C-alpha positions in Angstrom: -238.0 -17.5 28.8 -234.8 -16.9 31.2 -233.1 -20.2 31.0 -231.4 -19.8 34.3 -234.2 -21.2 36.5 -234.1 -24.4 34.1 -230.4 -24.5 34.3 -230.2 -24.6 38.2 -233.4 -27.1 38.2 -231.5 -29.7 35.9 -228.0 -29.3 37.7 -230.2 -29.8 40.9 -232.0 -33.0 39.9 -229.2 -34.4 38.1 -227.0 -33.8 41.4 -229.8 -35.5 43.3 -229.9 -38.5 40.9 -225.9 -38.7 40.8 -226.0 -38.7 45.0 -228.2 -41.7 45.1 -226.4 -43.4 42.5 -223.1 -43.1 44.0 -224.4 -44.2 47.5 -225.1 -47.4 46.4 -222.6 -48.1 43.7 -219.6 -47.9 46.0 -221.0 -50.6 48.3 -222.6 -52.8 46.2 -221.2 -55.3 43.2 -221.4 -53.0 40.2 -218.7 -53.1 37.6 -215.6 -51.5 38.6 -217.0 -50.9 42.3 -215.2 -53.5 44.3 -211.9 -53.1 42.6 -209.2 -55.0 44.6 -207.0 -51.9 45.2 -206.1 -49.4 47.7 -208.5 -47.1 46.2 -211.4 -49.1 47.2 -211.4 -48.0 50.9 -211.6 -44.4 49.6 -214.6 -45.5 47.7 -216.2 -47.0 50.9 -215.2 -43.7 52.8 -217.1 -41.8 50.5 -220.4 -44.3 50.7 -220.1 -44.0 54.3 -220.1 -40.1 54.1 -222.9 -39.8 51.9 -224.8 -42.6 54.0 -224.4 -40.2 57.2 -225.1 -36.8 55.4 -227.4 -37.7 52.3 -230.7 -36.8 54.2 -229.3 -33.2 54.7 -227.6 -32.8 51.1 -231.4 -34.0 49.7 -233.1 -31.5 51.9 -230.8 -28.4 51.1 -230.8 -29.3 47.5 -234.8 -29.5 47.2 -235.1 -26.4 49.1 -233.0 -24.7 46.6 -235.0 -26.1 43.7 -238.3 -24.9 44.8 -238.0 -21.6 43.5 -236.5 -22.6 40.0 -239.0 -25.5 39.5 -241.7 -23.2 40.3 -240.6 -20.9 37.6 -240.1 -23.5 34.9 -243.5 -24.9 35.5 -245.4 -21.7 35.6 -243.6 -20.3 32.4 -246.3 -20.1 29.5 -243.5 -20.4 26.8 -241.5 -23.6 26.2 -243.8 -26.5 27.5 -241.1 -28.9 26.6 -239.1 -27.3 29.6 -241.8 -28.5 31.9 -241.8 -32.0 30.5 -238.1 -32.2 30.8 -238.2 -31.2 34.5 -241.2 -33.5 35.0 -239.2 -36.4 33.6 -236.0 -36.0 35.8 -238.4 -35.6 38.7 -240.1 -39.1 37.8 -236.5 -40.3 37.3 -235.2 -39.1 40.5 -238.4 -40.3 42.5 -237.7 -43.8 40.9 -233.7 -43.6 41.8 -234.7 -42.6 45.5 -237.2 -45.5 45.8 -235.1 -48.2 44.3 -231.9 -46.9 46.3 -233.9 -46.6 49.7 -235.9 -49.9 49.4 -235.2 -52.6 46.6 -231.5 -51.9 46.3 -230.7 -51.7 50.0 -228.6 -54.9 50.9 -230.7 -55.4 54.0 -234.1 -55.2 51.8 -232.5 -57.5 49.4 -231.2 -60.4 51.9 -233.6 -60.8 55.0 -233.0 -62.2 58.3 -235.2 -65.4 59.0 -238.3 -64.7 60.6 -238.9 -68.0 61.9 -235.7 -69.7 63.1 -236.4 -73.4 63.7 -233.4 -75.6 65.4 -234.0 -79.3 65.1 -232.2 -82.5 66.7 -231.2 -85.0 64.0 -233.7 -87.2 64.7 -236.3 -84.4 63.0 -233.8 -82.7 60.9 -234.8 -82.5 57.2 -231.6 -81.2 55.8 -229.7 -83.5 53.9 -226.3 -84.6 55.7 -224.3 -84.3 52.8 -224.9 -80.4 53.0 -222.1 -78.2 54.2 -222.8 -76.3 57.4 -221.0 -73.9 60.1 -220.8 -76.0 63.2 -220.7 -74.1 66.5 -220.1 -75.4 70.0 -220.5 -73.2 72.9 -220.7 -74.5 76.7 -221.2 -78.1 75.6 -224.1 -77.3 73.2 -223.6 -77.8 69.5 -225.6 -76.2 66.5 -225.4 -76.7 62.9 -226.0 -73.8 60.2 -226.2 -75.0 56.7 -224.7 -72.8 54.1 -227.4 -72.7 51.7 -229.6 -70.9 54.2 -227.0 -68.7 55.9 -225.7 -67.9 52.5 -228.8 -66.1 51.7 -229.8 -64.6 55.2 -225.9 -63.3 55.5 -226.2 -63.4 59.2 -228.4 -65.3 61.8 -228.5 -64.4 65.4 -228.7 -67.3 67.9 -228.1 -68.1 71.7 -225.8 -71.4 71.8 -225.2 -72.6 75.7 -226.4 -69.3 77.1 -224.1 -67.2 75.0 -225.4 -64.9 72.2 -223.8 -65.4 68.7 -224.0 -63.9 65.3 -223.5 -66.4 62.5 -222.3 -64.6 59.3 -221.7 -65.6 55.5 -220.7 -64.1 52.5 -221.5 -66.3 49.3 -219.2 -64.0 47.3 -216.3 -64.4 49.2 -217.3 -67.9 50.4 -216.6 -66.8 53.9 -218.2 -68.2 57.1 -217.6 -66.5 60.6 -219.2 -66.5 63.8 -219.0 -63.5 66.1 -219.6 -62.6 69.5 -222.3 -59.7 69.2 -221.1 -57.8 72.1 -219.2 -54.4 72.0 -217.5 -52.7 75.1 -220.2 -55.0 77.0 -223.1 -54.2 75.2 -225.2 -56.3 73.3 -225.2 -55.2 69.6 -227.7 -55.6 66.7 -226.0 -55.5 62.9 -227.8 -54.9 59.6 -226.2 -55.9 56.3 -225.5 -52.5 54.6 -223.4 -53.6 51.4 -220.1 -54.7 50.2 -216.1 -53.9 50.7 -213.7 -55.7 48.5 -216.6 -58.1 47.4 -217.3 -59.0 51.0 -220.3 -58.5 53.1 -220.6 -55.4 55.4 -222.5 -55.0 58.4 -223.7 -51.7 60.6 -224.0 -51.6 64.0 -227.1 -50.2 65.5 -225.4 -48.1 68.2 -222.5 -46.2 66.6 -223.1 -46.6 62.8 -220.0 -48.1 62.3 -219.1 -50.5 59.3 -217.7 -53.7 59.9 -216.2 -56.4 57.4 -217.7 -59.9 57.5 -214.5 -61.6 56.7 -212.4 -59.9 59.5 -215.0 -58.6 61.9 -213.0 -55.2 61.8 -214.7 -52.0 61.9 -213.4 -50.1 58.9 -215.8 -46.9 58.9 -217.4 -45.1 61.9 -216.7 -44.1 65.4 -215.5 -47.7 66.2 -212.9 -47.9 63.4 -210.1 -50.2 64.3 -212.1 -52.1 66.6 -212.4 -56.0 65.8 -215.6 -58.1 66.9 -214.4 -61.2 69.0 -214.3 -64.4 66.5 -215.7 -67.5 68.0 -214.7 -70.9 67.1 -216.6 -72.4 64.1 -215.8 -75.2 61.6 -217.3 -75.7 57.9 -218.0 -79.5 57.2 -220.9 -81.7 56.0 -223.5 -82.1 58.2 -222.8 -86.1 58.2 -219.2 -85.4 59.8 -220.7 -82.7 62.1 -223.5 -84.9 63.5 -220.8 -87.8 63.6 -218.4 -85.6 66.5 -221.8 -84.1 67.9 -224.6 -86.4 67.7 -226.7 -84.0 69.9 -226.4 -81.1 67.5 -229.3 -78.9 66.6 -229.5 -78.2 63.0 -231.0 -75.1 61.6 -234.0 -75.4 59.0 -235.2 -73.8 56.1 -237.6 -70.5 56.9 -240.7 -71.3 54.6 -241.0 -67.6 53.8 -237.6 -67.6 52.0 -238.2 -71.0 50.5 -237.2 -69.7 46.9 -234.4 -67.4 47.9 -232.6 -70.5 49.7 -233.6 -73.1 47.1 -231.5 -70.8 44.7 -228.7 -71.5 46.6 -229.2 -75.6 46.4 -225.8 -76.0 44.4 -223.5 -73.3 45.8 -222.1 -76.0 48.3 -220.6 -77.8 45.3 -219.3 -74.7 43.6 -222.1 -75.3 40.5 -223.5 -71.9 40.1 -224.1 -69.7 37.0 -223.5 -66.5 38.7 -220.1 -64.8 38.1 -219.9 -63.9 41.7 -220.4 -67.2 43.2 -219.6 -70.0 41.1 -216.3 -71.8 41.4 -213.3 -71.8 39.4 -212.0 -75.3 38.9 -208.7 -74.2 38.0 -206.0 -73.3 40.9 -205.2 -69.9 42.0 -207.6 -68.3 40.0 -209.9 -65.7 41.6 -212.8 -67.9 42.2 -210.5 -70.8 43.0 -211.2 -72.6 46.5 -208.5 -72.4 49.0 -208.0 -73.3 52.7 -206.6 -70.3 54.6 -204.8 -70.9 57.7 -203.9 -68.4 60.2 -201.1 -68.4 63.1 -201.2 -64.9 64.8 -200.3 -62.6 62.1 -199.0 -65.1 59.3 -201.3 -66.7 56.7 -200.8 -69.5 54.4 -203.3 -70.6 51.6 -203.7 -74.4 50.5 -204.8 -74.9 47.1 -208.1 -77.0 47.3 -207.1 -79.1 44.3 -203.9 -80.4 45.8 -205.8 -81.0 49.2 -208.3 -83.3 47.0 -205.5 -84.8 45.2 -203.1 -85.7 48.3 -205.8 -85.8 51.2 -203.2 -84.6 53.7 -200.8 -81.7 53.3 -197.9 -80.9 56.0 -197.0 -77.5 56.0 -195.6 -74.6 58.4 -197.8 -71.3 58.9 -195.8 -68.7 60.4 -193.7 -70.8 63.0 -196.4 -73.5 63.5 -196.1 -76.7 61.7 -199.8 -77.6 60.5 -201.5 -80.6 59.0 -204.6 -80.0 56.7 -206.5 -83.3 55.9 -209.5 -84.2 53.6 -212.2 -86.4 54.6 -213.5 -89.2 52.4 -216.6 -87.2 51.5 -214.2 -84.6 49.7 -215.8 -81.7 51.4 -214.9 -81.7 54.9 -211.5 -80.5 55.9 -209.6 -80.2 59.1 -206.6 -78.5 60.5 -204.3 -79.5 63.1 -201.0 -78.3 64.9 -198.3 -80.8 64.2 -196.6 -80.3 67.3 -197.6 -83.2 69.7 -196.1 -84.6 73.0 -193.0 -82.4 72.3 -192.5 -83.5 68.8 -193.1 -82.1 65.4 -194.8 -84.8 63.4 -195.2 -85.3 59.7 -198.5 -87.2 58.6 -199.6 -89.7 55.9 -203.2 -90.9 54.8 -204.0 -94.3 55.5 -207.1 -96.5 55.2 -210.1 -94.6 55.5 -209.9 -91.0 57.2 -207.2 -92.3 59.3 -203.4 -90.8 59.9 -200.1 -92.2 60.7 -197.1 -89.8 61.7 -194.0 -91.0 60.4 -192.0 -90.1 63.5 -193.6 -92.4 66.0 -195.9 -94.8 63.7 -198.9 -93.7 65.8 -202.3 -94.0 64.1 -204.7 -91.0 64.3 -208.5 -91.0 63.9 -210.0 -88.0 61.5 -210.7 -85.8 64.6 -207.0 -85.8 65.7 -206.9 -88.5 68.3 -204.2 -91.0 68.7 -206.0 -94.4 68.7 -203.0 -96.5 68.7 -199.4 -96.4 68.9 -196.7 -94.6 70.9 -198.9 -91.7 71.5 -202.0 -93.4 71.9 -204.6 -91.0 73.8 -202.9 -87.7 72.7 -205.1 -85.0 70.9 -203.9 -82.9 68.3 -204.7 -79.3 68.6 -207.1 -77.7 66.2 -205.9 -74.2 64.3 -208.0 -71.7 62.6 -208.7 -72.7 59.1 -211.3 -71.5 56.3 -212.2 -72.4 53.0 -212.7 -69.5 50.7 -212.3 -68.0 47.2 -208.8 -67.1 46.6 -209.5 -63.7 45.7 -211.1 -63.2 49.1 -208.3 -64.7 51.3 -205.9 -62.6 49.2 -207.7 -59.2 49.9 -207.9 -59.6 53.4 -204.3 -61.2 53.7 -202.1 -59.8 51.2 -199.0 -61.1 52.7 -200.3 -64.9 52.7 -198.0 -67.6 51.8 -199.1 -70.3 49.5 
């Protein structure tokens, strides 16, 4: 038998398997696929190109394989050729099924089918749990990390405003975005990862967006950035003390097993290498508080914050104070500029501050309760708790 049909059949089937594997490999957390270097963007570019054109590539290769496959199967001699080809066909069918179903990110992490928001009087979420809290037009809502960590995104309307609550457990990044692009409400789906960070695809242009920054890195809208909305991470107890009328997201019974698996995520006690905390400082999975002021960024070691409770620092040109509540989980960040002065703070009593310049006493929420500046309110600044590798990836010039 002429081996050319067999050769072309093997090449074609192996190429099909390779295309399916590469398409997923570069945007999922496989060994070596999410290396934190400049080449990673090129890998995502290859994955995006395949995402766009792999249906056409499949069709062309399959059409070219019709004749050689028929010749191999119909040949009277060397039956093992047929079994080899049939085996590869089975392998490709399995790869195709896995890639297009079970290995697709939006099939692995589903959005809630039933979103229940309850007041604190009916809430079943333990108040010690961490939440991402949002306030829009006077309405407050809280989204537990344990829940949004599995779903990756939750769409909601708060105070009449549509919002997109997102979370990436591998980066420990919680972000809330306005899901409107160029005046058009847009739907997103989880498509994979970039630099270990969740990546979404919009349904209108097919562009790919980073969760940590809201930036489109692939597609027609590349370079655009979603509008980030103000959100804060703290325990539900602390959030409810500030917003007693808050509504709280409850578990979706359809995903109880998945969200229960993240029960210890808040505290960093996880077995998985991608989501567990490194208790030492400045390791890839160490916790930091990342603070932004315009284009300037600074990372604060979580261990140092736990030890000192209050850290006075400067981010860019902005004097900033970072505080840790007595629950050792809730952090707050404020500008140290108040009433024309730059203040330096120290912790006193339980969850109180005092500035050294005027001896004014401040509450944990940044309100001057007594002293020279009584009645003044410190201005909050953007701050996030993240894994060090994530903050460094997306803010490579960060100070620390």
